[in-house]
C-alpha positions as CSV (number, residue, x, y, z in Angstrom):
1,M,-0.2,0.0,-0.3
2,T,0.9,3.6,-0.8
3,T,0.2,6.5,1.1
4,S,-1.4,10.0,-0.1
5,P,1.0,12.8,1.1
6,D,-2.0,15.2,1.9
7,N,-3.9,13.2,4.4
8,Q,-1.7,10.6,5.1
9,K,-4.4,7.5,4.3
10,P,-3.7,4.8,2.7
11,V,-4.5,4.2,-0.9
12,E,-4.9,0.9,-2.3
13,P,-4.2,0.1,-5.9
14,S,-7.3,-0.9,-6.8
15,D,-8.5,2.2,-6.3
16,V,-5.7,3.7,-8.6
17,E,-6.6,1.1,-11.2
18,A,-10.5,1.9,-11.1
19,A,-9.8,5.5,-11.6
20,A,-7.8,5.2,-14.6
21,T,-10.3,3.1,-16.5
22,P,-13.1,5.1,-17.5
23,A,-11.0,7.9,-19.3
24,A,-9.0,5.7,-21.4
25,E,-12.2,3.5,-22.2
26,T,-13.8,6.6,-22.8
27,S,-10.6,7.6,-25.5
28,T,-10.9,4.6,-26.8
29,F,-14.5,4.9,-27.5
30,S,-14.3,8.0,-29.2
31,A,-11.7,6.9,-31.1
32,I,-13.7,4.2,-33.0
33,T,-16.6,6.4,-33.6
34,Q,-14.4,8.9,-35.0
35,R,-12.7,6.1,-37.5
36,W,-16.4,4.8,-37.8
37,K,-17.6,8.3,-38.7
38,R,-14.9,8.7,-40.7
39,Q,-15.5,5.0,-43.0
40,D,-19.4,6.0,-43.2
41,T,-18.4,9.6,-45.2
42,I,-15.9,7.8,-47.5
43,K,-18.4,5.2,-48.2
44,K,-20.7,7.6,-49.1
45,A,-19.0,10.1,-50.6
46,S,-17.5,7.7,-52.9
47,P,-20.4,7.1,-55.2
48,I,-21.3,10.8,-55.0
49,T,-17.8,11.5,-56.8
50,R,-17.8,8.9,-59.6
51,G,-21.7,10.4,-59.9
52,L,-20.9,13.8,-60.3
53,S,-17.3,12.9,-62.9
54,L,-19.7,10.9,-64.6
55,L,-22.2,13.7,-65.0
56,F,-19.6,16.1,-65.9
57,S,-17.8,13.5,-68.1
58,I,-21.3,13.1,-70.2
59,L,-21.8,16.4,-70.4
60,A,-18.3,17.4,-71.9
61,F,-18.7,14.4,-74.5
62,V,-22.3,15.9,-75.5
63,I,-21.2,19.9,-75.6
64,M,-17.8,19.1,-77.3
65,V,-20.0,16.8,-80.1
66,S,-22.4,18.7,-80.6
67,N,-20.1,21.8,-82.1
68,K,-21.0,22.2,-85.2
69,H,-20.9,25.4,-86.6
70,G,-20.6,25.1,-90.4
71,P,-16.7,24.8,-92.1
72,G,-13.6,25.4,-89.6
73,R,-16.2,25.5,-86.7
74,N,-17.0,21.7,-86.6
75,F,-14.8,19.8,-83.3
76,D,-14.0,16.9,-85.6
77,E,-11.5,19.2,-87.9
78,Y,-9.3,19.7,-84.4
79,E,-7.6,17.1,-83.3
80,E,-7.4,18.5,-79.9
81,Y,-10.8,18.2,-79.9
82,R,-11.2,15.6,-81.1
83,Y,-9.0,13.7,-77.8
84,V,-11.3,15.6,-75.6
85,V,-14.2,13.7,-76.6
86,A,-12.2,10.3,-77.3
87,I,-11.4,10.8,-73.7
88,A,-14.8,11.9,-72.7
89,I,-16.1,8.7,-73.7
90,V,-13.5,6.5,-71.9
91,A,-14.0,8.8,-68.8
92,T,-18.2,8.3,-69.6
93,I,-17.7,4.1,-69.5
94,Y,-15.5,4.0,-66.6
95,S,-17.4,6.5,-64.3
96,A,-20.7,4.6,-65.2
97,W,-19.2,1.0,-64.6
98,Q,-17.5,2.6,-61.4
99,T,-20.6,3.9,-60.2
100,F,-22.8,0.8,-61.4
101,V,-20.5,-1.5,-59.2
102,H,-20.7,0.7,-55.9
103,L,-24.5,1.7,-55.9
104,S,-25.6,-2.3,-56.5
105,K,-22.4,-3.2,-53.9
106,R,-22.0,-6.8,-55.5
107,D,-18.2,-7.6,-55.9
108,F,-17.6,-8.7,-59.2
109,F,-13.5,-9.0,-58.8
110,D,-11.6,-10.0,-55.6
111,R,-11.9,-7.2,-52.5
112,R,-8.7,-6.6,-53.1
113,T,-8.6,-6.3,-56.8
114,S,-11.5,-4.3,-57.0
115,I,-9.4,-2.2,-54.5
116,L,-6.3,-1.6,-56.6
117,V,-8.7,-1.4,-59.8
118,D,-10.3,1.1,-57.9
119,F,-7.2,3.2,-57.1
120,S,-5.4,3.0,-60.3
121,G,-8.4,3.4,-62.7
122,D,-9.3,6.6,-61.1
123,Q,-5.6,8.1,-61.1
124,I,-5.2,6.8,-64.8
125,V,-8.7,7.8,-66.3
126,A,-8.1,11.5,-63.9
127,Y,-5.1,12.3,-65.9
128,L,-6.3,11.5,-69.3
129,L,-9.0,13.7,-68.5
130,I,-6.8,16.6,-66.9
131,S,-4.5,15.7,-70.3
132,A,-7.4,15.8,-72.8
133,A,-8.5,19.7,-71.5
134,S,-5.2,21.0,-71.3
135,S,-4.6,19.6,-75.1
136,A,-7.8,21.8,-76.0
137,I,-6.9,25.2,-73.9
138,P,-4.6,26.6,-76.2
139,L,-6.2,25.8,-79.5
140,T,-9.5,27.5,-78.0
141,N,-7.4,30.4,-76.5
142,R,-6.3,31.0,-80.1
143,F,-10.1,31.0,-81.5
144,R,-11.0,33.6,-79.0
145,E,-8.1,35.9,-80.0
146,G,-9.6,36.2,-83.0
147,Q,-13.2,36.3,-82.2
148,D,-15.7,34.8,-79.6
149,N,-18.3,33.1,-81.0
150,I,-20.8,30.3,-80.2
151,F,-18.2,27.8,-81.1
152,T,-15.1,29.0,-79.0
153,D,-17.8,29.3,-76.3
154,S,-19.2,25.6,-76.6
155,A,-15.4,24.2,-76.6
156,A,-14.5,26.4,-73.5
157,S,-17.8,24.7,-71.8
158,A,-16.7,21.3,-72.9
159,I,-13.3,21.9,-71.9
160,T,-14.4,22.9,-68.5
161,M,-16.7,19.8,-68.0
162,A,-13.3,17.8,-68.5
163,I,-11.6,19.7,-66.1
164,L,-14.6,19.2,-63.4
165,A,-15.2,15.8,-64.4
166,F,-11.0,15.3,-63.5
167,V,-11.9,17.0,-59.9
168,S,-14.4,14.4,-59.2
169,L,-12.3,11.7,-60.4
170,A,-9.0,13.1,-58.2
171,L,-11.6,13.2,-55.0
172,S,-12.3,9.7,-55.7
173,A,-8.7,8.6,-56.0
174,L,-8.3,10.1,-52.7
175,F,-10.9,8.1,-51.2
176,S,-9.8,4.8,-53.6
177,G,-6.3,5.8,-51.9
178,Y,-7.6,5.5,-48.2
179,K,-9.8,2.4,-48.4
180,L,-6.1,0.9,-50.1
181,S,-4.1,1.9,-47.4
182,T,-6.4,0.8,-44.8
183,H,-7.0,-2.6,-46.5
184,S,-5.1,-5.2,-45.2
185,F,-3.2,-7.3,-47.6
186,I,-2.1,-9.9,-46.0
């Protein structure tokens, strides 16, 4: 037994352990609930970012394909704009598939494989989107120097949608990276 210096009364070891236990349990409980909240937020946010990416990539595709306004003002006459359309198609297909997989909550692959495909696919498609947008921006800026018309406005809108699709997939890649880092591969 030990004594307390204030009142010289013996202090039982069991009293010290009992006093320390509720604080430890509270902090452990708090940490667990915070982790559950974080995982719940990621589960909800991941399909939302994929859905936004799907919406923006569809819009980029539709706006660019409908950008036909006569000779010299058709999207298909310029490589940069055709590249935006091609990548918008790839991003739409990828985002539609990923949104379907996440909303259906079915596993088409092994859990480990699915996490790796999510992470790498998000990064690859996001890179392609920003690459397509960045290749079309200089051409659009050159056209805008001469005159500002519906053709350049439509091209700028499609590029903006591709950039927003990139941002959505970049956020999704962050969520996929978090899932990958917390998943045990052993």
